[in-house]
VMD Tcl script that draws the C-alpha trace (Angstrom):
set ca {
  {0.00 0.22 -0.28}
  {2.55 2.49 1.00}
  {4.87 1.92 -2.06}
  {1.64 2.15 -4.27}
  {0.97 5.46 -3.16}
  {4.29 6.90 -3.17}
  {5.12 5.46 -6.84}
  {1.96 7.28 -8.01}
  {1.93 10.80 -6.09}
  {5.76 10.59 -7.52}
  {4.22 9.70 -11.33}
  {2.18 12.69 -10.57}
  {4.97 15.26 -10.03}
  {6.97 14.29 -12.82}
  {4.21 14.61 -15.02}
  {3.75 18.04 -13.79}
  {7.47 19.26 -13.76}
  {7.77 17.64 -17.43}
  {4.92 19.24 -19.36}
  {5.88 22.74 -21.30}
  {2.44 24.32 -20.01}
  {2.50 23.26 -16.41}
  {0.35 26.30 -14.93}
  {-0.11 27.34 -11.01}
  {-3.36 29.10 -9.42}
  {-3.16 32.79 -8.37}
  {-5.05 36.15 -8.90}
  {-4.20 35.27 -13.20}
  {-5.80 31.98 -13.04}
  {-9.06 31.28 -11.99}
  {-9.12 27.46 -11.52}
  {-6.43 24.87 -9.85}
  {-5.83 21.77 -9.43}
  {-3.85 19.72 -6.66}
  {-1.94 16.40 -6.25}
  {-0.86 15.60 -2.93}
  {-0.04 12.68 -0.86}
  {1.62 12.18 2.57}
  {0.82 10.56 6.44}
  {-2.27 10.17 8.55}
  {-1.85 10.78 12.08}
  {-5.13 8.75 14.51}
  {-6.30 10.30 17.36}
  {-9.14 8.69 19.47}
  {-10.73 6.58 21.93}
  {-6.98 4.85 21.75}
  {-5.48 7.87 22.92}
  {-3.86 10.33 20.38}
  {-0.74 10.03 18.29}
  {-0.18 13.35 16.23}
  {2.99 14.90 15.62}
  {4.97 11.83 15.16}
  {4.43 10.52 18.58}
  {4.72 7.12 17.05}
  {6.10 5.99 14.03}
  {4.17 6.92 10.69}
  {3.09 4.01 9.30}
  {-0.39 5.04 7.33}
  {-0.09 6.67 4.03}
  {-2.85 8.50 2.03}
  {-3.25 10.15 -1.43}
  {-5.35 13.54 -1.76}
  {-6.52 15.91 -4.95}
  {-8.69 19.51 -4.87}
  {-10.32 21.20 -7.44}
  {-10.60 25.07 -6.50}
  {-11.93 28.19 -7.65}
  {-10.90 31.33 -7.90}
  {-13.72 33.39 -5.76}
  {-11.67 36.75 -4.73}
  {-7.99 37.69 -3.37}
  {-8.88 36.42 -0.06}
  {-11.37 33.01 -0.67}
  {-10.99 30.17 -3.20}
  {-13.46 27.65 -3.25}
  {-12.64 23.68 -2.88}
  {-13.65 20.38 -3.34}
  {-10.83 18.08 -1.84}
  {-10.29 14.74 -0.39}
  {-8.02 11.42 0.40}
  {-8.10 8.10 0.65}
  {-5.56 5.97 2.36}
  {-4.89 3.52 5.45}
  {-4.92 4.39 9.15}
  {-4.48 2.48 12.24}
  {-3.04 2.16 15.58}
  {-1.89 -1.08 17.65}
  {-2.35 -0.41 21.11}
  {0.64 -1.71 23.90}
  {-1.35 -4.70 25.02}
  {-0.42 -8.14 26.12}
  {-0.23 -10.92 25.27}
  {-2.43 -9.19 22.18}
  {-2.01 -6.18 20.43}
  {-5.29 -5.02 19.81}
  {-6.13 -2.27 17.84}
  {-7.27 -1.76 14.08}
  {-6.52 -0.92 10.43}
  {-8.85 1.20 7.96}
  {-8.96 2.50 4.80}
  {-10.52 5.92 4.73}
  {-12.04 7.98 2.10}
  {-12.83 11.15 2.81}
  {-14.44 14.67 0.60}
  {-15.07 17.93 1.84}
  {-16.44 21.30 0.38}
  {-14.98 24.04 1.88}
  {-13.17 27.44 1.73}
  {-9.80 28.13 1.53}
  {-8.61 31.93 3.33}
  {-5.58 33.47 1.43}
  {-2.82 35.41 3.26}
  {-1.38 36.48 0.44}
  {-4.07 38.73 -0.60}
  {-2.97 42.30 -1.31}
  {-3.89 42.69 2.70}
  {-1.70 40.79 4.68}
  {1.00 39.86 1.36}
  {1.21 40.49 -1.70}
  {-0.78 39.18 -3.97}
  {1.94 37.57 -6.21}
  {4.43 36.70 -3.35}
  {6.08 33.20 -4.15}
  {5.11 32.49 -0.58}
  {1.23 32.02 -0.15}
  {-0.14 30.50 3.31}
  {-3.76 30.11 3.46}
  {-5.95 28.60 6.31}
  {-8.81 26.04 4.85}
  {-11.85 24.61 6.09}
  {-14.83 22.23 5.04}
  {-17.64 20.51 5.47}
  {-18.50 16.68 3.98}
  {-18.34 13.15 4.33}
  {-16.23 9.63 4.63}
  {-16.48 6.22 4.70}
  {-14.59 4.02 6.84}
  {-13.90 -0.08 5.90}
  {-12.03 -1.47 9.57}
  {-10.51 -4.50 10.57}
  {-10.75 -4.40 14.88}
  {-7.92 -6.76 16.42}
  {-10.01 -7.55 19.46}
  {-10.17 -9.91 21.85}
  {-13.89 -10.42 22.23}
  {-14.89 -14.27 21.62}
  {-18.19 -14.16 19.21}
  {-17.82 -11.20 17.60}
  {-16.36 -9.87 13.63}
  {-13.57 -8.24 12.76}
  {-14.85 -5.95 9.94}
  {-16.41 -2.79 10.20}
  {-17.77 -0.54 8.02}
  {-19.39 2.38 8.16}
  {-20.32 6.35 6.19}
  {-21.05 9.44 8.58}
  {-20.16 13.52 8.21}
  {-17.03 14.82 8.16}
  {-15.34 18.29 8.79}
  {-11.41 19.24 8.10}
  {-9.45 22.25 8.88}
  {-5.77 22.99 9.10}
  {-3.45 25.48 7.18}
  {-0.88 25.57 4.35}
  {2.23 27.19 2.37}
  {2.19 27.15 -1.32}
  {5.19 28.22 -2.84}
  {5.69 29.69 -6.62}
  {8.30 27.80 -8.60}
  {7.21 29.62 -11.55}
  {3.84 31.66 -12.66}
  {2.05 28.85 -13.05}
  {3.51 26.28 -10.86}
  {2.97 25.61 -6.79}
  {4.30 23.15 -4.52}
  {2.11 22.84 -1.45}
  {2.99 21.34 2.11}
  {-0.46 21.28 4.64}
  {-1.39 19.60 7.89}
  {-5.57 19.28 8.41}
  {-7.30 18.04 11.03}
  {-10.11 15.58 10.62}
  {-13.02 15.11 12.62}
  {-15.35 12.20 11.85}
  {-18.76 11.87 13.16}
  {-18.10 8.03 13.41}
  {-16.73 6.60 16.76}
  {-16.87 3.14 15.23}
  {-13.43 2.86 13.02}
  {-10.74 2.09 15.87}
  {-13.34 -0.61 17.33}
  {-13.66 1.16 21.03}
  {-16.26 1.51 22.37}
  {-16.46 -2.34 21.03}
  {-20.24 -2.35 21.52}
  {-22.50 -0.69 19.12}
  {-24.88 -0.11 21.88}
  {-22.73 1.85 24.20}
  {-22.16 4.52 21.38}
  {-22.87 7.98 23.11}
  {-24.29 10.98 20.60}
  {-22.20 13.48 22.49}
  {-19.12 11.54 22.79}
  {-15.73 12.14 21.62}
  {-15.56 10.84 18.04}
  {-12.53 9.51 15.93}
  {-10.07 11.72 14.16}
  {-6.53 12.12 12.30}
  {-4.39 14.46 11.14}
  {-3.55 14.69 7.59}
  {0.04 15.93 6.47}
  {0.68 16.17 2.91}
  {3.17 17.51 0.30}
  {1.80 18.89 -2.96}
  {1.92 19.97 -6.43}
  {-0.69 22.58 -7.61}
  {-1.53 23.14 -11.07}
  {-4.23 25.59 -12.78}
  {-5.37 27.49 -15.66}
  {-8.35 29.82 -16.80}
  {-8.39 33.61 -16.85}
  {-8.55 35.36 -13.15}
  {-8.23 38.43 -12.64}
  {-4.83 38.91 -13.63}
  {-4.29 37.64 -16.21}
  {-3.80 39.27 -19.78}
  {-2.47 42.42 -19.30}
  {-2.89 44.62 -16.27}
  {-2.10 48.61 -15.73}
  {-1.69 49.93 -12.33}
  {-3.46 50.60 -9.49}
  {-6.75 50.29 -11.41}
  {-6.71 46.77 -12.77}
  {-7.56 48.08 -16.33}
  {-6.97 45.77 -19.05}
  {-5.81 46.51 -22.55}
  {-8.40 46.53 -25.55}
  {-9.08 43.09 -26.68}
  {-8.19 43.76 -30.33}
  {-5.20 45.66 -29.46}
  {-4.57 42.23 -27.54}
  {-5.35 40.67 -31.12}
  {-2.99 42.79 -33.08}
  {0.03 41.60 -30.39}
  {-0.84 38.03 -31.06}
  {-1.06 38.40 -34.82}
  {2.13 40.26 -35.06}
  {3.88 37.96 -32.86}
  {3.10 34.41 -35.15}
  {4.31 36.44 -38.27}
  {8.29 36.72 -35.84}
  {10.82 33.78 -37.20}
  {14.48 33.24 -36.80}
  {16.69 31.93 -39.58}
  {17.15 28.31 -39.26}
  {19.65 26.79 -36.22}
  {20.08 30.64 -35.61}
  {19.55 33.16 -32.99}
  {19.06 35.46 -35.76}
  {15.19 37.25 -36.22}
  {14.73 37.11 -40.19}
  {14.47 40.55 -42.29}
  {10.69 39.75 -43.48}
  {9.74 39.54 -39.32}
  {11.22 43.43 -38.15}
  {7.80 45.28 -39.39}
  {5.75 42.80 -37.16}
  {8.35 43.34 -34.60}
  {7.80 47.25 -34.82}
  {4.35 46.90 -34.42}
  {4.65 44.90 -31.10}
  {7.55 47.90 -29.61}
  {5.16 50.61 -30.85}
  {1.67 48.86 -28.71}
  {4.08 48.31 -25.49}
  {5.43 51.89 -25.65}
  {1.77 53.35 -26.22}
  {0.79 50.52 -22.84}
  {3.96 51.40 -20.64}
  {2.72 49.67 -17.46}
  {1.83 46.79 -19.04}
  {3.74 43.57 -18.42}
  {4.47 41.76 -20.89}
  {5.05 37.74 -20.80}
  {7.50 36.90 -24.32}
  {8.02 32.98 -24.84}
  {10.07 30.78 -27.41}
  {11.20 27.55 -28.59}
  {14.14 26.00 -30.31}
  {14.79 24.33 -33.74}
  {15.37 20.28 -32.95}
}
mol new
graphics top color blue
foreach p $ca { graphics top sphere $p radius 0.5 }
foreach p [lrange $ca 0 end-1] q [lrange $ca 1 end] { graphics top cylinder $p $q radius 0.2 }
display resetview
């Protein structure tokens, strides 16, 4: 299980970093997709094992989809699937549980790089995140009670809250690290209390932390996309952008050379004149070589 999850995450990261068109969420992009992976730590009736209180053996993989609402908030759908477990120090038999837990949550992300606390285009982008959703647990209970089975499966309501940090590798690609506290309205997947008749509605239910590392790839035009003026954020007219794009397609180089062809000079002059007319515009220049 552990090797399989790590292999999937590693392959996803490799695909993102090898993509020529990788892009990442900020004020310039409306949508974002993240893939992450990491470890889960249990806290419940068998005791709290958070923040490396015991060897982290239980791994998970997750994903999220985000929508840019405004500089301070993103709407999120996120979830994870993976293992969770714990074994007591009981003797002669180590009681405990192992479980496969899947959760999905709808929530909000509050971004500190919102133009008020930190610059909106800061490379470091800390955030807070919270949401509400549901979870499913499929558990194997290790117990010493004769006549009872070992397997339990439940679906329950679920909420999570936590914090994270994104770092912009480029204007289009972020890496992220985060910790989420996940609280389930399910007091069953750890096997305690053992008898279902002893469950109490006001009891402290089972929970877990999910520590993850991920990559974020975003797309779609946002408030800061294309060309921007200064404080008023007025965009360049679309017909002017179209002229730049058309002229840029006609700029060519000599074969196996960095020399621009003479027939491209007039189109290059057109682009220069437009940029001089809009001195506050930030322009992104891209190109590629021959084989």
